C-alpha positions as CSV (number, residue, x, y, z in Angstrom):
1,X,-5.5,17.0,-1.2
2,X,-4.8,13.2,-2.9
3,X,-7.3,10.4,-2.0
4,X,-5.8,7.3,-1.7
5,X,-6.4,5.0,-4.4
6,X,-5.6,1.4,-3.8
7,X,-5.7,0.4,-7.2
8,X,-2.9,2.7,-8.5
9,X,0.6,1.4,-9.8
10,X,3.6,2.5,-7.9
11,X,4.6,5.6,-8.6
12,X,7.6,5.9,-11.1
13,X,8.7,9.6,-10.2
14,X,12.1,10.1,-9.3
15,X,11.3,11.5,-5.4
16,X,9.1,8.9,-4.4
17,X,11.2,7.6,-1.4
18,X,8.6,4.9,0.1
19,X,5.7,3.3,-2.2
20,X,3.3,1.5,-0.4
21,X,0.4,-0.3,-2.3
22,X,-2.9,-2.4,-0.9
23,X,-1.0,-2.9,2.7
24,X,-2.8,-5.0,4.7
25,X,-1.5,-6.0,8.3
26,X,-3.2,-8.5,10.4
27,X,-2.3,-10.2,14.1
28,X,-4.0,-13.3,14.0
29,X,-7.2,-13.4,12.3
30,X,-8.0,-9.8,13.1
31,X,-6.8,-7.4,10.3
32,X,-6.1,-4.1,12.2
33,X,-4.9,-2.2,9.0
34,X,-6.5,-2.7,5.5
35,X,-5.3,-1.9,2.0
36,X,-3.5,1.2,2.6
37,X,-1.7,2.9,-0.3
38,X,0.4,6.0,-0.4
39,X,3.8,7.5,-1.1
40,X,6.5,9.1,0.6
41,X,8.5,11.6,-0.9
42,X,12.4,12.0,-0.7
43,X,13.5,14.4,2.2
44,X,10.1,15.3,3.7
45,X,8.8,14.8,6.5
46,X,5.4,12.5,6.3
47,X,3.1,12.9,9.6
48,X,0.4,10.3,10.6
49,X,-2.1,10.9,12.7
50,X,-5.1,9.2,14.3
51,X,-6.7,8.0,17.4
52,X,-5.2,4.9,19.3
53,X,-6.0,1.8,17.2
54,X,-6.1,2.7,13.9
55,X,-3.0,0.8,13.4
56,X,-0.2,4.0,12.7
57,X,2.4,1.8,14.7
58,X,1.7,-1.4,12.7
59,X,2.3,0.6,9.6
60,X,5.7,1.8,11.0
61,X,6.4,-2.1,12.2
62,X,6.2,-3.4,8.8
63,X,8.4,-1.0,7.1
64,X,11.5,-2.6,8.1
65,X,10.0,-5.7,8.4
66,X,9.8,-6.1,12.1
67,X,6.8,-8.1,11.9
68,X,9.2,-11.0,10.8
69,X,10.2,-10.9,15.0
70,X,6.3,-11.6,15.7
71,X,4.7,-14.8,15.9
72,X,1.4,-13.0,14.9
73,X,2.0,-10.3,12.5
74,X,1.5,-10.9,9.0
75,X,1.8,-8.3,6.3
76,X,0.1,-8.5,2.9
77,X,0.9,-5.9,-0.5
78,X,3.8,-4.2,-1.4
79,X,6.1,-1.8,-0.1
80,X,8.6,-0.7,-2.7
81,X,11.9,1.4,-1.0
82,X,14.1,3.3,-3.6
83,X,12.4,1.1,-6.3
84,X,12.8,-2.3,-4.5
85,X,10.4,-4.5,-2.7
86,X,11.5,-4.7,1.1
87,X,10.7,-8.1,0.9
88,X,12.9,-9.3,-1.5
89,X,15.6,-7.8,0.1
90,X,17.8,-10.8,1.2
91,X,19.5,-9.2,4.3
92,X,16.8,-7.5,6.5
93,X,19.7,-6.2,8.7
94,X,21.2,-4.1,5.9
95,X,17.5,-2.7,5.6
96,X,16.9,-1.8,8.6
97,X,20.2,-0.1,9.1
98,X,18.7,2.1,6.0
99,X,15.6,2.6,7.4
100,X,16.4,3.5,11.4
101,X,13.5,3.9,14.3
102,X,12.7,5.6,17.3
103,X,10.3,4.1,19.3
104,X,8.2,6.3,21.9
105,X,10.3,5.4,24.9
106,X,13.8,6.4,24.9
107,X,15.8,2.5,24.7
108,X,19.0,3.0,26.0
109,X,21.5,0.2,25.5
110,X,23.8,-0.4,29.0
111,X,26.7,1.0,27.3
112,X,28.4,4.7,27.7
113,X,27.4,7.6,25.5
114,X,29.9,7.2,23.3
115,X,29.6,3.5,22.9
116,X,25.9,3.8,22.2
117,X,26.1,5.7,19.1
118,X,29.4,3.8,18.0
119,X,28.1,0.5,18.2
120,X,26.4,0.6,14.7
121,X,29.7,1.8,13.4
122,X,31.6,-1.0,15.3
123,X,29.3,-3.6,13.6
124,X,29.7,-2.4,10.2
125,X,33.4,-2.9,10.8
126,X,34.4,0.5,11.4
127,X,37.6,0.3,14.0
128,X,39.6,3.1,13.4
129,X,39.1,5.6,16.6
130,X,39.3,8.9,14.7
131,X,36.4,8.1,12.4
132,X,34.5,6.3,15.7
133,X,35.2,9.9,17.2
134,X,34.2,12.1,14.2
135,X,31.0,10.0,14.0
136,X,29.9,9.8,17.4
137,X,30.3,13.9,17.6
138,X,28.5,14.4,14.1
139,X,25.8,12.5,15.5
140,X,25.4,13.8,18.8
141,X,25.4,17.1,17.0
142,X,22.6,16.5,14.6
143,X,20.4,15.2,17.5
144,X,21.1,18.4,19.5
145,X,22.9,16.5,22.2
146,X,26.7,17.2,21.4
147,X,27.1,20.4,24.1
148,X,25.3,18.8,26.8
149,X,27.5,15.6,26.9
150,X,30.6,16.3,25.2
151,X,32.5,16.0,28.6
152,X,31.1,13.1,29.9
153,X,30.8,10.7,27.0
154,X,32.2,7.8,29.4
155,X,29.1,8.2,31.3
156,X,26.2,5.6,31.1
157,X,23.7,6.6,28.5
158,X,21.0,5.5,30.9
159,X,21.9,8.2,33.7
160,X,20.9,10.9,31.0
161,X,17.7,12.6,31.7
162,X,14.5,11.2,29.8
163,X,14.9,14.0,26.8
164,X,18.8,13.2,26.7
165,X,18.2,9.3,26.4
166,X,15.4,10.3,23.7
167,X,17.7,12.2,22.0
168,X,20.5,10.1,22.2
169,X,18.2,7.3,20.9
170,X,18.2,9.7,17.8
171,X,21.8,9.7,17.5
172,X,22.2,6.1,18.0
173,X,19.7,5.6,14.8
174,X,21.4,8.5,12.8
175,X,24.8,6.6,13.6
176,X,23.7,3.9,10.6
177,X,23.1,6.7,8.1
178,X,19.6,5.9,7.5
179,X,18.2,6.8,4.2
180,X,14.6,6.8,5.9
181,X,14.2,7.7,9.8
182,X,10.4,6.3,11.5
183,X,9.7,7.8,14.6
184,X,7.0,6.6,16.7
185,X,5.5,9.3,18.9
186,X,9.3,10.5,19.8
187,X,7.6,12.9,22.5
188,X,5.6,11.0,24.3
189,X,8.3,10.9,27.5
190,X,10.0,14.1,27.2
191,X,8.9,17.5,28.2
192,X,7.6,20.6,25.9
193,X,11.1,22.2,26.0
194,X,12.9,19.4,24.7
195,X,10.0,18.2,22.5
196,X,10.6,21.7,20.3
197,X,14.5,21.0,20.2
198,X,13.9,17.5,18.9
199,X,11.4,18.9,16.5
200,X,14.1,21.8,15.6
201,X,16.3,18.7,14.9
202,X,14.2,17.0,13.0
203,X,13.6,20.1,10.3
204,X,17.1,20.4,9.8
205,X,17.3,16.3,9.3
206,X,14.8,16.3,6.6
207,X,17.7,17.6,4.4
208,X,19.9,14.8,4.8
209,X,17.2,12.0,5.6
210,X,13.3,11.0,4.7
211,X,11.3,11.0,8.1
212,X,7.9,9.5,8.6
213,X,6.6,10.7,11.9
214,X,3.4,9.1,13.6
215,X,1.8,11.2,16.2
216,X,-1.2,11.6,18.4
217,X,-0.8,15.2,18.7
218,X,-2.1,16.8,15.6
219,X,-0.4,19.9,16.2
220,X,3.2,18.5,16.6
221,X,1.8,17.0,12.8
222,X,0.6,20.2,11.9
223,X,4.0,22.0,12.8
224,X,6.3,19.7,11.6
225,X,5.0,17.4,8.7
226,X,5.1,18.9,5.1
227,X,2.0,16.1,4.2
228,X,-0.2,14.3,6.4
229,X,-2.3,11.0,6.4
230,X,-5.1,10.5,8.6
231,X,-5.6,6.6,9.8
232,X,-9.1,5.5,11.1
233,X,-10.2,2.2,12.4
234,X,-7.9,0.6,10.3
235,X,-8.1,2.4,6.8
236,X,-6.1,5.0,5.4
237,X,-9.0,8.2,5.3
238,X,-7.3,10.3,3.2
239,X,-3.4,12.0,2.6
240,X,-2.7,15.3,1.5
241,X,-0.6,19.0,2.4
242,X,-0.7,19.3,6.1
243,X,-1.6,22.7,6.1
244,X,-4.7,21.7,3.6
245,X,-5.8,19.2,6.7
246,X,-5.7,21.9,9.2
247,X,-7.4,24.9,7.2
248,X,-10.6,23.1,6.2
249,X,-9.4,22.0,2.8
250,X,-10.2,18.1,3.3
251,X,-12.3,15.7,1.5
252,X,-13.7,13.8,4.4
253,X,-15.9,15.1,7.3
254,X,-13.8,12.7,9.7
255,X,-10.6,14.3,8.7
256,X,-11.8,17.9,10.0
257,X,-13.7,16.4,13.2
258,X,-10.4,14.8,14.3
259,X,-8.1,17.5,13.7
260,X,-10.6,19.8,15.2
261,X,-10.4,17.6,18.6
262,X,-14.4,16.5,18.3
263,X,-12.7,12.6,18.6
264,X,-9.5,10.9,19.5
């Protein structure tokens, strides 16, 4: 088990994809996440668990500078992504291309299935139809959706079922070719069978991208995450190998109580 050390310097280890130090997030005068320090390794699924209001979603929002679209949200501390402070990146749109986000509810664009996935490549200047076709098929396949929609790519994405729309959202995020994928309660609006399909997709995807997954389902974290962080009342309580969190090898009784369902 790794105890978070707010004073530690960012790790220089080559397999660290994201290094967060002394991160504090506030809305107006109220700090809702305080002094968080942790590392996320390349090609791992990093789980974040904790009760509602513990700062999990705000943590994700800070990682691709979504605080800049809020009048009240402010961020202090450092976030190193591939060794560079994200706040030193001049072009925030390029940063967000490298850090994809999937929100709790499917956010389908009012476009066809094809254009939902082709939009990001088009915005990057890709116009060749064969290249776009290959990208759409590859991303829909990676999101376990291609076989279900390949014969109706010209249909509106909004006409898909909720689970299909969520997988379309994942395909659209993957069309950016992100290095880091942020998932915020991705299964909250989908059925258990679809949830399991998406979980299978994520297990395969971690070979290509690093994934940070916020979930209120502790057993989902146990199934998927290589390591897990526990947030409580705006603080990072501890972080470590997931199975250690669920088998009693924890350093803080609050973590044990939460994963065993005594509160939350």
